[in-house]
C-alpha positions in Angstrom: -23.8 -32.1 0.6 -22.8 -32.7 4.2 -25.7 -32.5 6.6 -24.3 -32.2 10.1 -22.5 -29.0 11.2 -20.2 -30.8 13.6 -19.3 -33.3 10.9 -18.5 -30.4 8.6 -16.2 -28.8 11.1 -14.5 -32.1 11.8 -14.1 -32.6 8.0 -12.6 -29.1 7.7 -9.9 -29.8 10.3 -9.1 -33.2 8.8 -9.0 -31.7 5.3 -6.6 -29.0 6.5 -4.3 -31.6 7.9 -4.2 -34.0 4.9 -4.7 -31.6 2.0 -3.0 -28.4 1.0 -5.6 -27.5 -1.6 -6.6 -24.0 -0.4 -9.5 -23.8 -2.8 -11.0 -27.0 -1.4 -10.6 -25.8 2.2 -12.1 -22.4 1.4 -15.0 -24.0 -0.4 -15.7 -26.1 2.7 -15.6 -23.0 4.9 -18.1 -21.3 2.6 -20.4 -24.4 2.7 -20.3 -24.3 6.5 -21.1 -20.6 6.6 -24.1 -21.0 4.3 -25.6 -24.1 6.0 -25.1 -23.0 9.6 -28.1 -21.4 11.3 -29.1 -19.4 14.4 -26.6 -19.3 17.3 -24.4 -21.9 15.7 -23.7 -19.7 12.6 -21.2 -17.1 14.0 -19.5 -19.7 16.1 -19.0 -22.0 13.1 -17.8 -19.1 10.9 -15.2 -18.1 13.5 -14.0 -21.7 13.7 -13.5 -21.5 9.9 -11.7 -18.2 10.2 -9.3 -19.5 12.9 -8.5 -22.5 10.7 -7.8 -20.3 7.7 -5.6 -18.1 9.8 -3.7 -21.0 11.2 -3.1 -22.4 7.7 -2.0 -19.0 6.4 0.4 -18.5 9.3 1.9 -21.9 8.6 2.3 -21.1 4.9 4.0 -17.8 5.8 6.2 -19.5 8.4 7.5 -22.0 5.8 7.8 -19.6 2.9 11.3 -19.0 1.5 10.5 -16.3 -1.1 7.7 -14.2 -2.5 6.9 -12.2 -5.6 8.0 -8.6 -5.0 5.9 -5.8 -6.4 6.0 -2.0 -6.0 3.2 -0.3 -4.2 2.2 2.4 -1.7 2.9 0.7 1.7 1.6 3.8 3.6 -1.8 3.3 1.9 -1.8 -0.4 2.8 -1.0 0.3 6.5 -3.7 3.1 6.7 -6.3 0.8 5.0 -5.6 -2.2 7.3 -5.5 0.0 10.4 -8.9 1.6 9.5 -10.5 -1.9 9.0 -9.0 -3.3 12.2 -10.3 -0.3 14.1 -13.8 -1.1 12.8 -13.6 -4.8 13.8 -11.9 -4.3 17.1 -14.3 -1.5 18.2 -16.7 -4.3 19.1 -14.5 -5.2 22.0 -13.8 -1.6 23.0 -10.4 -1.2 21.3 -9.3 1.4 18.9 -6.5 1.5 16.3 -4.9 4.7 15.3 -2.4 5.1 12.5 0.3 7.6 11.5 2.4 7.1 8.3 5.0 8.8 6.1 4.6 8.5 2.4 6.3 5.3 1.3 6.5 3.4 -2.0 8.4 0.2 -1.6 9.0 -3.2 -3.3 7.8 -6.1 -1.2 5.5 -9.1 -1.4 1.9 -7.9 -0.6 0.5 -11.4 -0.5 2.3 -12.2 2.7 3.2 -8.9 4.3 -0.5 -8.2 5.0 -0.4 -11.3 7.2 2.6 -10.0 9.2 0.9 -6.6 10.0 -2.4 -8.3 10.9 -0.6 -10.7 13.2 1.1 -7.8 15.0 -2.2 -5.9 15.4 -3.9 -9.1 16.5 -1.3 -9.8 19.2 -1.5 -6.2 20.5 -5.3 -6.6 20.8 -5.1 -9.9 22.5 -2.4 -9.2 25.1 -2.7 -5.4 25.5 -4.1 -4.2 28.8 -5.4 -0.9 27.5 -7.9 0.0 24.8 -5.6 1.5 22.3 -3.3 0.2 19.6 -1.0 2.6 17.7 0.4 1.8 14.2 3.1 3.9 12.7 5.3 3.8 9.5 8.6 5.6 9.4 11.1 6.1 6.5 14.7 5.3 7.5 17.8 5.7 5.3 18.0 2.0 4.4 14.7 0.6 5.5 11.1 1.2 6.4 9.9 0.6 9.9 6.3 -0.4 10.8 5.7 -0.3 14.5 2.6 -1.5 16.4 2.4 -0.2 20.0 0.2 -1.2 22.9 0.1 -1.0 26.7 0.7 -4.5 28.1 2.7 -7.6 27.1 3.3 -10.0 24.3 2.7 -13.7 25.2 5.6 -15.4 23.3 4.6 -18.8 24.6 1.3 -18.7 22.8 2.6 -16.9 19.7 6.0 -18.4 18.8 4.5 -21.3 16.8 2.0 -19.1 15.0 1.7 -15.4 14.3 5.0 -14.2 15.6 6.9 -17.0 13.9 5.1 -16.2 10.6 5.7 -12.5 10.9 9.4 -13.1 11.7 9.9 -15.2 8.6 8.1 -12.6 6.5 10.5 -10.0 7.8 13.4 -12.3 6.9 12.1 -12.7 3.3 12.1 -8.9 3.0 15.7 -8.7 4.3 14.4 -7.1 7.5 13.8 -8.0 11.1 11.0 -8.4 13.6 12.0 -6.8 16.9 10.2 -6.1 20.2 11.0 -3.4 22.7 9.3 -2.6 26.1 9.5 0.7 28.0 7.1 2.4 30.5 4.6 -0.5 30.2 4.5 0.0 26.4 5.3 -2.8 24.0 6.6 -1.9 20.5 6.4 -4.6 17.8 8.8 -3.4 15.1 8.8 -4.8 11.6 11.5 -3.6 9.2 11.6 -3.8 5.4 14.7 -3.2 3.3 14.5 -0.5 0.7 17.1 -2.3 -1.6 14.6 -4.6 -3.3 13.5 -3.7 -6.9 10.4 -4.9 -8.7 9.2 -4.2 -12.2 5.6 -5.1 -11.5 3.2 -2.8 -9.6 0.5 -3.6 -7.2 -2.7 -1.6 -6.6 -3.7 -1.7 -2.9 -7.4 -2.7 -2.7 -9.9 -1.0 -0.4 -10.1 -3.6 2.3 -13.1 -1.8 3.9 -15.1 -2.9 0.9 -14.5 -6.5 1.9 -15.4 -6.4 5.6 -18.9 -7.7 4.8 -17.2 -10.8 3.4 -17.3 -13.5 6.1 -13.8 -14.6 5.1 -12.1 -11.3 4.4 -8.3 -11.0 5.2 -9.0 -8.7 8.1 -11.7 -10.9 9.6 -9.5 -13.9 9.4 -6.4 -12.1 10.7 -8.3 -10.9 13.8 -10.3 -14.1 14.4 -8.5 -15.2 17.5 -8.8 -11.9 19.3 -12.2 -12.5 20.7 -15.1 -14.9 20.5 -17.2 -13.5 17.7 -20.3 -15.1 19.1 -20.3 -12.5 21.9 -20.7 -9.6 19.4 
């Protein structure tokens, strides 16, 4: 058992660089979360969350394919938006969602990361307190749009979240586009309707996992704010 918190965090970052064993990295994060105490605890947990997010983004940025499964994308978007609204309410931001019924074939394991990255960027760089998420059915594709009042800092995001989301869109034979008008920034993620999948995927209730220190939503939003200030 490692004794010193700083040494554990140092080991986490070194392990992430030299080892791609995700289970080992996650076990080390859990060890840090359990052993940290007092004011150090939340700071240490968020450092772990940020590292897990960075690793996930890098994995998505390098991915060339994914296992496609059929599921209710509208339910997934509504679920994630609801959970993001809960987490981001701590810094005075709200997330609203409007969807159209949509069952589609795509890769849920990575597409979740794309949507969380778009919401995270809107929360980080938006100048207002609202984030709007929408899902629209088009003739050949499905368009998921995240809208905020403000800007997107491409210099800070190109090597991380935006690059990962762009590659995820490419894997789904879609595109990641940005549009700006009247101080509003629209981050648009398209998914082709042409993919077919025999397997089905049941969307989990992510709100049930918010108490988990390393839930997908907590990790996906980890760089929005310093969690020690909650």
